PDB file of the backbone (N, CA, C, O) and the ligand in Angstrom, with CONECT records:
HET     ZN  A 101       1
ATOM      1  N   MET A   1      37.121  31.910  25.875  1.00  0.00           N
ATOM      2  CA  MET A   1      36.666  32.595  24.641  1.00  0.00           C
ATOM      3  C   MET A   1      36.506  31.603  23.502  1.00  0.00           C
ATOM      4  O   MET A   1      35.489  31.603  22.809  1.00  0.00           O
ATOM      5  N   VAL A   2      37.504  30.763  23.309  1.00  0.00           N
ATOM      6  CA  VAL A   2      37.441  29.759  22.249  1.00  0.00           C
ATOM      7  C   VAL A   2      36.337  28.775  22.526  1.00  0.00           C
ATOM      8  O   VAL A   2      35.640  28.334  21.613  1.00  0.00           O
ATOM      9  N   LEU A   3      36.173  28.424  23.813  1.00  0.00           N
ATOM     10  CA  LEU A   3      35.129  27.471  24.187  1.00  0.00           C
ATOM     11  C   LEU A   3      33.752  28.012  23.844  1.00  0.00           C
ATOM     12  O   LEU A   3      32.917  27.254  23.350  1.00  0.00           O
ATOM     13  N   TRP A   4      33.475  29.295  24.084  1.00  0.00           N
ATOM     14  CA  TRP A   4      32.179  29.880  23.755  1.00  0.00           C
ATOM     15  C   TRP A   4      31.983  29.966  22.268  1.00  0.00           C
ATOM     16  O   TRP A   4      30.863  29.830  21.776  1.00  0.00           O
ATOM     17  N   PHE A   5      33.077  30.193  21.533  1.00  0.00           N
ATOM     18  CA  PHE A   5      32.976  30.214  20.070  1.00  0.00           C
ATOM     19  C   PHE A   5      32.596  28.823  19.553  1.00  0.00           C
ATOM     20  O   PHE A   5      31.743  28.702  18.674  1.00  0.00           O
ATOM     21  N   VAL A   6      33.219  27.782  20.090  1.00  0.00           N
ATOM     22  CA  VAL A   6      32.911  26.419  19.649  1.00  0.00           C
ATOM     23  C   VAL A   6      31.508  26.045  20.017  1.00  0.00           C
ATOM     24  O   VAL A   6      30.774  25.498  19.194  1.00  0.00           O
ATOM     25  N   LEU A   7      31.113  26.332  21.261  1.00  0.00           N
ATOM     26  CA  LEU A   7      29.760  26.011  21.691  1.00  0.00           C
ATOM     27  C   LEU A   7      28.726  26.795  20.912  1.00  0.00           C
ATOM     28  O   LEU A   7      27.670  26.264  20.570  1.00  0.00           O
ATOM     29  N   GLY A   8      29.020  28.054  20.628  1.00  0.00           N
ATOM     30  CA  GLY A   8      28.106  28.900  19.871  1.00  0.00           C
ATOM     31  C   GLY A   8      27.922  28.440  18.440  1.00  0.00           C
ATOM     32  O   GLY A   8      26.873  28.685  17.843  1.00  0.00           O
ATOM     33  N   SER A   9      28.911  27.785  17.884  1.00  0.00           N
ATOM     34  CA  SER A   9      28.787  27.299  16.524  1.00  0.00           C
ATOM     35  C   SER A   9      27.791  26.146  16.417  1.00  0.00           C
ATOM     36  O   SER A   9      27.284  25.856  15.333  1.00  0.00           O
ATOM     37  N   PHE A  10      27.511  25.483  17.554  1.00  0.00           N
ATOM     38  CA  PHE A  10      26.552  24.385  17.552  1.00  0.00           C
ATOM     39  C   PHE A  10      25.113  24.866  17.785  1.00  0.00           C
ATOM     40  O   PHE A  10      24.173  24.089  17.614  1.00  0.00           O
ATOM     41  N   LEU A  11      24.935  26.094  18.159  1.00  0.00           N
ATOM     42  CA  LEU A  11      23.591  26.592  18.491  1.00  0.00           C
ATOM     43  C   LEU A  11      22.614  26.479  17.324  1.00  0.00           C
ATOM     44  O   LEU A  11      21.485  26.038  17.538  1.00  0.00           O
ATOM     45  N   PRO A  12      22.986  26.853  16.110  1.00  0.00           N
ATOM     46  CA  PRO A  12      21.995  26.677  14.996  1.00  0.00           C
ATOM     47  C   PRO A  12      21.604  25.205  14.811  1.00  0.00           C
ATOM     48  O   PRO A  12      20.454  24.908  14.490  1.00  0.00           O
ATOM     49  N   MET A  13      22.545  24.294  15.010  1.00  0.00           N
ATOM     50  CA  MET A  13      22.210  22.875  14.830  1.00  0.00           C
ATOM     51  C   MET A  13      21.296  22.425  15.954  1.00  0.00           C
ATOM     52  O   MET A  13      20.376  21.644  15.711  1.00  0.00           O
ATOM     53  N   VAL A  14      21.513  22.883  17.157  1.00  0.00           N
ATOM     54  CA  VAL A  14      20.645  22.520  18.279  1.00  0.00           C
ATOM     55  C   VAL A  14      19.252  23.124  18.062  1.00  0.00           C
ATOM     56  O   VAL A  14      18.249  22.457  18.318  1.00  0.00           O
ATOM     57  N   ALA A  15      19.179  24.348  17.604  1.00  0.00           N
ATOM     58  CA  ALA A  15      17.903  24.966  17.345  1.00  0.00           C
ATOM     59  C   ALA A  15      17.135  24.220  16.260  1.00  0.00           C
ATOM     60  O   ALA A  15      15.932  23.996  16.392  1.00  0.00           O
ATOM     61  N   ALA A  16      17.826  23.834  15.189  1.00  0.00           N
ATOM     62  CA  ALA A  16      17.180  23.055  14.128  1.00  0.00           C
ATOM     63  C   ALA A  16      16.677  21.733  14.626  1.00  0.00           C
ATOM     64  O   ALA A  16      15.597  21.292  14.232  1.00  0.00           O
ATOM     65  N   ALA A  17      17.444  21.079  15.497  1.00  0.00           N
ATOM     66  CA  ALA A  17      17.022  19.802  16.058  1.00  0.00           C
ATOM     67  C   ALA A  17      15.789  19.980  16.931  1.00  0.00           C
ATOM     68  O   ALA A  17      14.903  19.126  16.912  1.00  0.00           O
ATOM     69  N   LEU A  18      15.708  21.045  17.681  1.00  0.00           N
ATOM     70  CA  LEU A  18      14.527  21.305  18.533  1.00  0.00           C
ATOM     71  C   LEU A  18      13.291  21.571  17.678  1.00  0.00           C
ATOM     72  O   LEU A  18      12.202  21.087  17.988  1.00  0.00           O
ATOM     73  N   ILE A  19      13.460  22.338  16.604  1.00  0.00           N
ATOM     74  CA  ILE A  19      12.318  22.571  15.692  1.00  0.00           C
ATOM     75  C   ILE A  19      11.883  21.265  15.063  1.00  0.00           C
ATOM     76  O   ILE A  19      10.687  21.003  14.933  1.00  0.00           O
ATOM     77  N   ASP A  20      12.838  20.450  14.676  1.00  0.00           N
ATOM     78  CA  ASP A  20      12.513  19.116  14.107  1.00  0.00           C
ATOM     79  C   ASP A  20      11.767  18.260  15.116  1.00  0.00           C
ATOM     80  O   ASP A  20      10.805  17.583  14.754  1.00  0.00           O
ATOM     81  N   LEU A  21      12.183  18.275  16.358  1.00  0.00           N
ATOM     82  CA  LEU A  21      11.521  17.480  17.412  1.00  0.00           C
ATOM     83  C   LEU A  21      10.091  17.962  17.618  1.00  0.00           C
ATOM     84  O   LEU A  21       9.180  17.145  17.750  1.00  0.00           O
ATOM     85  N   VAL A  22       9.878  19.273  17.647  1.00  0.00           N
ATOM     86  CA  VAL A  22       8.524  19.828  17.831  1.00  0.00           C
ATOM     87  C   VAL A  22       7.640  19.416  16.683  1.00  0.00           C
ATOM     88  O   VAL A  22       6.492  19.031  16.900  1.00  0.00           O
ATOM     89  N   LEU A  23       8.151  19.487  15.448  1.00  0.00           N
ATOM     90  CA  LEU A  23       7.348  19.080  14.289  1.00  0.00           C
ATOM     91  C   LEU A  23       7.044  17.578  14.340  1.00  0.00           C
ATOM     92  O   LEU A  23       5.924  17.162  14.045  1.00  0.00           O
ATOM     93  N   TYR A  24       8.031  16.774  14.711  1.00  0.00           N
ATOM     94  CA  TYR A  24       7.845  15.336  14.771  1.00  0.00           C
ATOM     95  C   TYR A  24       6.750  14.967  15.781  1.00  0.00           C
ATOM     96  O   TYR A  24       5.928  14.085  15.531  1.00  0.00           O
ATOM     97  N   LEU A  25       6.757  15.647  16.905  1.00  0.00           N
ATOM     98  CA  LEU A  25       5.796  15.306  17.954  1.00  0.00           C
ATOM     99  C   LEU A  25       4.420  15.883  17.681  1.00  0.00           C
ATOM    100  O   LEU A  25       3.433  15.332  18.169  1.00  0.00           O
ATOM    101  N   SER A  26       4.307  16.961  16.928  1.00  0.00           N
ATOM    102  CA  SER A  26       3.023  17.627  16.773  1.00  0.00           C
ATOM    103  C   SER A  26       2.283  17.203  15.494  1.00  0.00           C
ATOM    104  O   SER A  26       1.055  17.271  15.454  1.00  0.00           O
ATOM    105  N   LEU A  27       2.987  16.776  14.471  1.00  0.00           N
ATOM    106  CA  LEU A  27       2.293  16.461  13.175  1.00  0.00           C
ATOM    107  C   LEU A  27       1.882  14.977  13.177  1.00  0.00           C
ATOM    108  O   LEU A  27       2.582  14.123  13.722  1.00  0.00           O
ATOM    109  N   PRO A  28       0.739  14.701  12.559  1.00  0.00           N
ATOM    110  CA  PRO A  28       0.274  13.294  12.472  1.00  0.00           C
ATOM    111  C   PRO A  28       1.096  12.499  11.467  1.00  0.00           C
ATOM    112  O   PRO A  28       1.791  13.069  10.626  1.00  0.00           O
ATOM    113  N   ASP A  29       1.007  11.167  11.565  1.00  0.00           N
ATOM    114  CA  ASP A  29       1.689  10.329  10.619  1.00  0.00           C
ATOM    115  C   ASP A  29       1.081  10.431   9.222  1.00  0.00           C
ATOM    116  O   ASP A  29      -0.093  10.767   9.069  1.00  0.00           O
ATOM    117  N   VAL A  30       1.888  10.141   8.214  1.00  0.00           N
ATOM    118  CA  VAL A  30       1.431  10.209   6.855  1.00  0.00           C
ATOM    119  C   VAL A  30       1.959   8.971   6.136  1.00  0.00           C
ATOM    120  O   VAL A  30       3.094   8.552   6.365  1.00  0.00           O
ATOM    121  N   GLY A  31       1.135   8.388   5.268  1.00  0.00           N
ATOM    122  CA  GLY A  31       1.566   7.275   4.411  1.00  0.00           C
ATOM    123  C   GLY A  31       1.856   7.772   3.017  1.00  0.00           C
ATOM    124  O   GLY A  31       1.026   8.430   2.391  1.00  0.00           O
ATOM    125  N   ILE A  32       3.068   7.443   2.526  1.00  0.00           N
ATOM    126  CA  ILE A  32       3.454   7.935   1.204  1.00  0.00           C
ATOM    127  C   ILE A  32       3.708   6.705   0.324  1.00  0.00           C
ATOM    128  O   ILE A  32       4.470   5.810   0.692  1.00  0.00           O
ATOM    129  N   CYS A  33       3.064   6.677  -0.832  1.00  0.00           N
ATOM    130  CA  CYS A  33       3.204   5.576  -1.747  1.00  0.00           C
ATOM    131  C   CYS A  33       4.608   5.592  -2.349  1.00  0.00           C
ATOM    132  O   CYS A  33       5.081   6.634  -2.803  1.00  0.00           O
ATOM    133  N   TYR A  34       5.277   4.426  -2.352  1.00  0.00           N
ATOM    134  CA  TYR A  34       6.639   4.374  -2.925  1.00  0.00           C
ATOM    135  C   TYR A  34       6.606   4.661  -4.425  1.00  0.00           C
ATOM    136  O   TYR A  34       7.516   5.289  -4.967  1.00  0.00           O
ATOM    137  N   ARG A  35       5.568   4.203  -5.074  1.00  0.00           N
ATOM    138  CA  ARG A  35       5.533   4.268  -6.543  1.00  0.00           C
ATOM    139  C   ARG A  35       5.129   5.631  -7.052  1.00  0.00           C
ATOM    140  O   ARG A  35       5.822   6.204  -7.892  1.00  0.00           O
ATOM    141  N   CYS A  36       4.016   6.167  -6.562  1.00  0.00           N
ATOM    142  CA  CYS A  36       3.481   7.419  -7.147  1.00  0.00           C
ATOM    143  C   CYS A  36       3.621   8.603  -6.226  1.00  0.00           C
ATOM    144  O   CYS A  36       3.195   9.704  -6.574  1.00  0.00           O
ATOM    145  N   LYS A  37       4.205   8.410  -5.062  1.00  0.00           N
ATOM    146  CA  LYS A  37       4.454   9.493  -4.085  1.00  0.00           C
ATOM    147  C   LYS A  37       3.178  10.163  -3.582  1.00  0.00           C
ATOM    148  O   LYS A  37       3.228  11.302  -3.117  1.00  0.00           O
ATOM    149  N   ALA A  38       2.032   9.478  -3.667  1.00  0.00           N
ATOM    150  CA  ALA A  38       0.801  10.003  -3.137  1.00  0.00           C
ATOM    151  C   ALA A  38       0.882  10.028  -1.617  1.00  0.00           C
ATOM    152  O   ALA A  38       1.379   9.089  -0.997  1.00  0.00           O
ATOM    153  N   HIS A  39       0.383  11.128  -1.015  1.00  0.00           N
ATOM    154  CA  HIS A  39       0.366  11.258   0.450  1.00  0.00           C
ATOM    155  C   HIS A  39      -1.013  10.889   0.949  1.00  0.00           C
ATOM    156  O   HIS A  39      -2.012  11.422   0.467  1.00  0.00           O
ATOM    157  N   HIS A  40      -1.081   9.979   1.912  1.00  0.00           N
ATOM    158  CA  HIS A  40      -2.349   9.569   2.490  1.00  0.00           C
ATOM    159  C   HIS A  40      -2.355   9.990   3.972  1.00  0.00           C
ATOM    160  O   HIS A  40      -1.535   9.535   4.768  1.00  0.00           O
ATOM    161  N   ARG A  41      -3.293  10.859   4.306  1.00  0.00           N
ATOM    162  CA  ARG A  41      -3.381  11.360   5.671  1.00  0.00           C
ATOM    163  C   ARG A  41      -4.760  11.118   6.226  1.00  0.00           C
ATOM    164  O   ARG A  41      -5.714  10.830   5.503  1.00  0.00           O
ATOM    165  N   ASP A  42      -4.831  11.243   7.510  1.00  0.00           N
ATOM    166  CA  ASP A  42      -6.106  11.254   8.230  1.00  0.00           C
ATOM    167  C   ASP A  42      -6.956  10.017   8.018  1.00  0.00           C
ATOM    168  O   ASP A  42      -8.171  10.126   7.853  1.00  0.00           O
ATOM    169  N   PHE A  43      -6.358   8.872   8.018  1.00  0.00           N
ATOM    170  CA  PHE A  43      -7.152   7.650   8.110  1.00  0.00           C
ATOM    171  C   PHE A  43      -6.398   6.675   8.997  1.00  0.00           C
ATOM    172  O   PHE A  43      -5.173   6.728   9.111  1.00  0.00           O
ATOM    173  N   GLU A  44      -7.159   5.781   9.624  1.00  0.00           N
ATOM    174  CA  GLU A  44      -6.614   4.952  10.689  1.00  0.00           C
ATOM    175  C   GLU A  44      -5.560   3.950  10.213  1.00  0.00           C
ATOM    176  O   GLU A  44      -4.677   3.568  10.981  1.00  0.00           O
ATOM    177  N   ALA A  45      -5.647   3.531   8.972  1.00  0.00           N
ATOM    178  CA  ALA A  45      -4.738   2.502   8.486  1.00  0.00           C
ATOM    179  C   ALA A  45      -3.278   2.987   8.381  1.00  0.00           C
ATOM    180  O   ALA A  45      -2.362   2.174   8.258  1.00  0.00           O
ATOM    181  N   VAL A  46      -3.070   4.290   8.429  1.00  0.00           N
ATOM    182  CA  VAL A  46      -1.692   4.803   8.349  1.00  0.00           C
ATOM    183  C   VAL A  46      -0.856   4.254   9.508  1.00  0.00           C
ATOM    184  O   VAL A  46       0.326   3.949   9.349  1.00  0.00           O
ATOM    185  N   ALA A  47      -1.483   4.137  10.658  1.00  0.00           N
ATOM    186  CA  ALA A  47      -0.764   3.648  11.847  1.00  0.00           C
ATOM    187  C   ALA A  47      -0.325   2.184  11.677  1.00  0.00           C
ATOM    188  O   ALA A  47       0.649   1.742  12.286  1.00  0.00           O
ATOM    189  N   GLY A  48      -1.066   1.438  10.832  1.00  0.00           N
ATOM    190  CA  GLY A  48      -0.741   0.036  10.640  1.00  0.00           C
ATOM    191  C   GLY A  48       0.264  -0.217   9.537  1.00  0.00           C
ATOM    192  O   GLY A  48       0.677  -1.360   9.340  1.00  0.00           O
ATOM    193  N   LEU A  49       0.668   0.809   8.814  1.00  0.00           N
ATOM    194  CA  LEU A  49       1.608   0.644   7.738  1.00  0.00           C
ATOM    195  C   LEU A  49       3.007   0.330   8.272  1.00  0.00           C
ATOM    196  O   LEU A  49       3.349   0.720   9.388  1.00  0.00           O
ATOM    197  N   ALA A  50       3.791  -0.353   7.497  1.00  0.00           N
ATOM    198  CA  ALA A  50       5.195  -0.603   7.872  1.00  0.00           C
ATOM    199  C   ALA A  50       5.958   0.734   7.812  1.00  0.00           C
ATOM    200  O   ALA A  50       5.580   1.653   7.085  1.00  0.00           O
ATOM    201  N   SER A  51       7.015   0.807   8.579  1.00  0.00           N
ATOM    202  CA  SER A  51       7.798   2.041   8.583  1.00  0.00           C
ATOM    203  C   SER A  51       8.557   2.170   7.249  1.00  0.00           C
ATOM    204  O   SER A  51       8.643   1.223   6.468  1.00  0.00           O
ATOM    205  N   PHE A  52       9.077   3.320   7.029  1.00  0.00           N
ATOM    206  CA  PHE A  52       9.771   3.641   5.785  1.00  0.00           C
ATOM    207  C   PHE A  52      10.922   2.663   5.539  1.00  0.00           C
ATOM    208  O   PHE A  52      11.709   2.374   6.440  1.00  0.00           O
ATOM    209  N   ASP A  53      11.007   2.164   4.317  1.00  0.00           N
ATOM    210  CA  ASP A  53      12.061   1.205   3.933  1.00  0.00           C
ATOM    211  C   ASP A  53      12.899   1.867   2.832  1.00  0.00           C
ATOM    212  O   ASP A  53      12.436   2.007   1.700  1.00  0.00           O
ATOM    213  N   LEU A  54      14.106   2.266   3.158  1.00  0.00           N
ATOM    214  CA  LEU A  54      14.961   2.979   2.225  1.00  0.00           C
ATOM    215  C   LEU A  54      15.286   2.111   1.006  1.00  0.00           C
ATOM    216  O   LEU A  54      15.344   2.624  -0.112  1.00  0.00           O
ATOM    217  N   GLU A  55      15.494   0.823   1.201  1.00  0.00           N
ATOM    218  CA  GLU A  55      15.808  -0.053   0.091  1.00  0.00           C
ATOM    219  C   GLU A  55      14.637  -0.140  -0.921  1.00  0.00           C
ATOM    220  O   GLU A  55      14.844  -0.103  -2.134  1.00  0.00           O
ATOM    221  N   ARG A  56      13.424  -0.256  -0.393  1.00  0.00           N
ATOM    222  CA  ARG A  56      12.260  -0.278  -1.273  1.00  0.00           C
ATOM    223  C   ARG A  56      12.095   1.069  -1.998  1.00  0.00           C
ATOM    224  O   ARG A  56      11.789   1.105  -3.190  1.00  0.00           O
ATOM    225  N   HIS A  57      12.298   2.159  -1.274  1.00  0.00           N
ATOM    226  CA  HIS A  57      12.213   3.496  -1.871  1.00  0.00           C
ATOM    227  C   HIS A  57      13.236   3.621  -3.015  1.00  0.00           C
ATOM    228  O   HIS A  57      12.910   4.131  -4.087  1.00  0.00           O
ATOM    229  N   GLU A  58      14.444   3.164  -2.787  1.00  0.00           N
ATOM    230  CA  GLU A  58      15.466   3.263  -3.847  1.00  0.00           C
ATOM    231  C   GLU A  58      15.120   2.383  -5.041  1.00  0.00           C
ATOM    232  O   GLU A  58      15.399   2.743  -6.184  1.00  0.00           O
ATOM    233  N   HIS A  59      14.510   1.223  -4.774  1.00  0.00           N
ATOM    234  CA  HIS A  59      14.116   0.321  -5.847  1.00  0.00           C
ATOM    235  C   HIS A  59      13.105   1.035  -6.775  1.00  0.00           C
ATOM    236  O   HIS A  59      13.287   1.059  -7.993  1.00  0.00           O
ATOM    237  N   TYR A  60      12.053   1.606  -6.191  1.00  0.00           N
ATOM    238  CA  TYR A  60      11.035   2.272  -7.014  1.00  0.00           C
ATOM    239  C   TYR A  60      11.603   3.525  -7.686  1.00  0.00           C
ATOM    240  O   TYR A  60      11.230   3.841  -8.816  1.00  0.00           O
ATOM    241  N   ARG A  61      12.480   4.222  -7.018  1.00  0.00           N
ATOM    242  CA  ARG A  61      13.083   5.422  -7.607  1.00  0.00           C
ATOM    243  C   ARG A  61      13.935   5.007  -8.831  1.00  0.00           C
ATOM    244  O   ARG A  61      13.914   5.671  -9.868  1.00  0.00           O
ATOM    245  N   PHE A  62      14.679   3.900  -8.684  1.00  0.00           N
ATOM    246  CA  PHE A  62      15.527   3.455  -9.777  1.00  0.00           C
ATOM    247  C   PHE A  62      14.701   2.943 -10.942  1.00  0.00           C
ATOM    248  O   PHE A  62      15.034   3.201 -12.099  1.00  0.00           O
ATOM    249  N   VAL A  63      13.613   2.211 -10.647  1.00  0.00           N
ATOM    250  CA  VAL A  63      12.752   1.690 -11.701  1.00  0.00           C
ATOM    251  C   VAL A  63      12.144   2.862 -12.483  1.00  0.00           C
ATOM    252  O   VAL A  63      12.063   2.806 -13.710  1.00  0.00           O
ATOM    253  N   LYS A  64      11.721   3.912 -11.790  1.00  0.00           N
ATOM    254  CA  LYS A  64      11.170   5.080 -12.450  1.00  0.00           C
ATOM    255  C   LYS A  64      12.209   5.779 -13.322  1.00  0.00           C
ATOM    256  O   LYS A  64      11.921   6.164 -14.455  1.00  0.00           O
ATOM    257  N   ALA A  65      13.422   5.940 -12.785  1.00  0.00           N
ATOM    258  CA  ALA A  65      14.506   6.591 -13.541  1.00  0.00           C
ATOM    259  C   ALA A  65      14.840   5.791 -14.783  1.00  0.00           C
ATOM    260  O   ALA A  65      15.086   6.363 -15.845  1.00  0.00           O
ATOM    261  N   ARG A  66      14.852   4.474 -14.661  1.00  0.00           N
ATOM    262  CA  ARG A  66      15.146   3.620 -15.814  1.00  0.00           C
ATOM    263  C   ARG A  66      14.065   3.747 -16.853  1.00  0.00           C
ATOM    264  O   ARG A  66      14.366   3.795 -18.046  1.00  0.00           O
ATOM    265  N   ALA A  67      12.801   3.803 -16.435  1.00  0.00           N
ATOM    266  CA  ALA A  67      11.688   3.935 -17.369  1.00  0.00           C
ATOM    267  C   ALA A  67      11.739   5.275 -18.112  1.00  0.00           C
ATOM    268  O   ALA A  67      11.328   5.367 -19.269  1.00  0.00           O
ATOM    269  N   GLU A  68      12.247   6.310 -17.437  1.00  0.00           N
ATOM    270  CA  GLU A  68      12.354   7.628 -18.052  1.00  0.00           C
ATOM    271  C   GLU A  68      13.652   7.756 -18.862  1.00  0.00           C
ATOM    272  O   GLU A  68      13.887   8.803 -19.464  1.00  0.00           O
ATOM    273  N   GLY A  69      14.465   6.760 -18.890  1.00  0.00           N
ATOM    274  CA  GLY A  69      15.684   6.825 -19.683  1.00  0.00           C
ATOM    275  C   GLY A  69      16.798   7.575 -19.002  1.00  0.00           C
ATOM    276  O   GLY A  69      17.791   7.910 -19.648  1.00  0.00           O
ATOM    277  N   LYS A  70      16.673   7.850 -17.731  1.00  0.00           N
ATOM    278  CA  LYS A  70      17.713   8.605 -17.020  1.00  0.00           C
ATOM    279  C   LYS A  70      18.848   7.703 -16.537  1.00  0.00           C
ATOM    280  O   LYS A  70      19.907   8.189 -16.141  1.00  0.00           O
ATOM    281  N   VAL A  71      18.629   6.423 -16.571  1.00  0.00           N
ATOM    282  CA  VAL A  71      19.633   5.446 -16.116  1.00  0.00           C
ATOM    283  C   VAL A  71      19.849   4.462 -17.253  1.00  0.00           C
ATOM    284  O   VAL A  71      18.894   4.055 -17.914  1.00  0.00           O
ATOM    285  N   ALA A  72      21.086   4.082 -17.481  1.00  0.00           N
ATOM    286  CA  ALA A  72      21.358   3.107 -18.530  1.00  0.00           C
ATOM    287  C   ALA A  72      20.758   1.761 -18.138  1.00  0.00           C
ATOM    288  O   ALA A  72      20.675   1.437 -16.953  1.00  0.00           O
ATOM    289  N   PRO A  73      20.345   0.984 -19.122  1.00  0.00           N
ATOM    290  CA  PRO A  73      19.807  -0.325 -18.820  1.00  0.00           C
ATOM    291  C   PRO A  73      20.855  -1.228 -18.217  1.00  0.00           C
ATOM    292  O   PRO A  73      22.054  -0.986 -18.357  1.00  0.00           O
ATOM    293  N   ARG A  74      20.401  -2.269 -17.545  1.00  0.00           N
ATOM    294  CA  ARG A  74      21.323  -3.194 -16.887  1.00  0.00           C
ATOM    295  C   ARG A  74      22.175  -3.876 -17.955  1.00  0.00           C
ATOM    296  O   ARG A  74      21.673  -4.250 -19.015  1.00  0.00           O
ATOM    297  N   PRO A  75      23.458  -4.034 -17.671  1.00  0.00           N
ATOM    298  CA  PRO A  75      24.360  -4.614 -18.678  1.00  0.00           C
ATOM    299  C   PRO A  75      24.037  -6.055 -19.004  1.00  0.00           C
ATOM    300  O   PRO A  75      24.292  -6.501 -20.122  1.00  0.00           O
ATOM    301  N   ASP A  76      23.476  -6.806 -18.047  1.00  0.00           N
ATOM    302  CA  ASP A  76      23.217  -8.220 -18.315  1.00  0.00           C
ATOM    303  C   ASP A  76      22.030  -8.406 -19.240  1.00  0.00           C
ATOM    304  O   ASP A  76      21.854  -9.495 -19.785  1.00  0.00           O
ATOM    305  N   THR A  77      21.204  -7.376 -19.438  1.00  0.00           N
ATOM    306  CA  THR A  77      20.088  -7.505 -20.338  1.00  0.00           C
ATOM    307  C   THR A  77      20.480  -7.163 -21.781  1.00  0.00           C
ATOM    308  O   THR A  77      19.709  -7.411 -22.708  1.00  0.00           O
ATOM    309  N   GLY A  78      21.662  -6.602 -21.968  1.00  0.00           N
ATOM    310  CA  GLY A  78      22.116  -6.252 -23.298  1.00  0.00           C
ATOM    311  C   GLY A  78      21.572  -4.935 -23.786  1.00  0.00           C
ATOM    312  O   GLY A  78      21.937  -4.495 -24.876  1.00  0.00           O
ATOM    313  N   GLY A  79      20.708  -4.282 -23.019  1.00  0.00           N
ATOM    314  CA  GLY A  79      20.163  -3.014 -23.385  1.00  0.00           C
ATOM    315  C   GLY A  79      19.146  -3.112 -24.490  1.00  0.00           C
ATOM    316  O   GLY A  79      18.961  -4.181 -25.072  1.00  0.00           O
ATOM    317  N   ASP A  80      18.494  -2.034 -24.786  1.00  0.00           N
ATOM    318  CA  ASP A  80      17.494  -2.048 -25.857  1.00  0.00           C
ATOM    319  C   ASP A  80      18.162  -1.646 -27.162  1.00  0.00           C
ATOM    320  O   ASP A  80      19.349  -1.324 -27.182  1.00  0.00           O
ATOM    321  N   ALA A  81      17.409  -1.665 -28.241  1.00  0.00           N
ATOM    322  CA  ALA A  81      17.969  -1.418 -29.571  1.00  0.00           C
ATOM    323  C   ALA A  81      18.535  -0.033 -29.679  1.00  0.00           C
ATOM    324  O   ALA A  81      19.565   0.169 -30.322  1.00  0.00           O
ATOM    325  N   GLU A  82      17.865   0.955 -29.044  1.00  0.00           N
ATOM    326  CA  GLU A  82      18.334   2.318 -29.144  1.00  0.00           C
ATOM    327  C   GLU A  82      19.756   2.492 -28.549  1.00  0.00           C
ATOM    328  O   GLU A  82      20.615   3.158 -29.127  1.00  0.00           O
ATOM    329  N   HIS A  83      19.961   1.874 -27.390  1.00  0.00           N
ATOM    330  CA  HIS A  83      21.261   2.014 -26.747  1.00  0.00           C
ATOM    331  C   HIS A  83      22.301   1.204 -27.472  1.00  0.00           C
ATOM    332  O   HIS A  83      23.461   1.614 -27.517  1.00  0.00           O
ATOM    333  N   ARG A  84      21.944   0.067 -28.046  1.00  0.00           N
ATOM    334  CA  ARG A  84      22.939  -0.716 -28.795  1.00  0.00           C
ATOM    335  C   ARG A  84      23.382   0.017 -30.040  1.00  0.00           C
ATOM    336  O   ARG A  84      24.536  -0.112 -30.449  1.00  0.00           O
ATOM    337  N   SER A  85      22.476   0.803 -30.667  1.00  0.00           N
ATOM    338  CA  SER A  85      22.880   1.495 -31.874  1.00  0.00           C
ATOM    339  C   SER A  85      23.818   2.669 -31.569  1.00  0.00           C
ATOM    340  O   SER A  85      24.579   3.106 -32.433  1.00  0.00           O
ATOM    341  N   GLU A  86      23.754   3.175 -30.327  1.00  0.00           N
ATOM    342  CA  GLU A  86      24.653   4.269 -29.927  1.00  0.00           C
ATOM    343  C   GLU A  86      26.024   3.782 -29.537  1.00  0.00           C
ATOM    344  O   GLU A  86      26.974   4.564 -29.511  1.00  0.00           O
ATOM    345  N   GLY A  87      26.148   2.523 -29.237  1.00  0.00           N
ATOM    346  CA  GLY A  87      27.436   1.958 -28.812  1.00  0.00           C
ATOM    347  C   GLY A  87      28.414   1.845 -29.950  1.00  0.00           C
ATOM    348  O   GLY A  87      28.076   2.030 -31.119  1.00  0.00           O
ATOM    349  N   LYS A  88      29.640   1.536 -29.573  1.00  0.00           N
ATOM    350  CA  LYS A  88      30.659   1.358 -30.574  1.00  0.00           C
ATOM    351  C   LYS A  88      30.426   0.114 -31.380  1.00  0.00           C
ATOM    352  O   LYS A  88      29.865  -0.862 -30.882  1.00  0.00           O
ATOM    353  N   GLU A  89      30.847   0.139 -32.607  1.00  0.00           N
ATOM    354  CA  GLU A  89      30.719  -1.037 -33.446  1.00  0.00           C
ATOM    355  C   GLU A  89      31.743  -2.104 -33.002  1.00  0.00           C
ATOM    356  O   GLU A  89      32.876  -1.788 -32.639  1.00  0.00           O
ATOM    357  N   ASP A  90      31.324  -3.319 -33.040  1.00  0.00           N
ATOM    358  CA  ASP A  90      32.251  -4.402 -32.715  1.00  0.00           C
ATOM    359  C   ASP A  90      33.284  -4.528 -33.829  1.00  0.00           C
ATOM    360  O   ASP A  90      32.931  -4.391 -35.001  1.00  0.00           O
ATOM    361  N   PRO A  91      34.573  -4.790 -33.494  1.00  0.00           N
ATOM    362  CA  PRO A  91      35.586  -4.898 -34.555  1.00  0.00           C
ATOM    363  C   PRO A  91      35.441  -6.179 -35.360  1.00  0.00           C
ATOM    364  O   PRO A  91      36.216  -6.418 -36.286  1.00  0.00           O
TER     365      PRO A  91
HETATM  366 ZN    ZN A 101       0.779   4.993  -5.487  1.00  0.00          ZN2+
END
């Protein structure tokens, strides 16, 4: 009884993995620009692109977040004037 309960709890995960496998095998490759997130489909050069690079993706995501002011500037640059004025006064 406990064994069937444990095995049954994995069924949704197995079903999701099978759906994922079917989609992976049936859908064509797509090229996605790291910088602007444009999707490029249905051209032959997509097959020649390098595979997804998580480090490069994170680099562009961080650069965009910094440009939008969502991330504090790097401490070694001293920050910009706006952030320096918000900081504490030096004693
Ligand atoms: Zn782009």
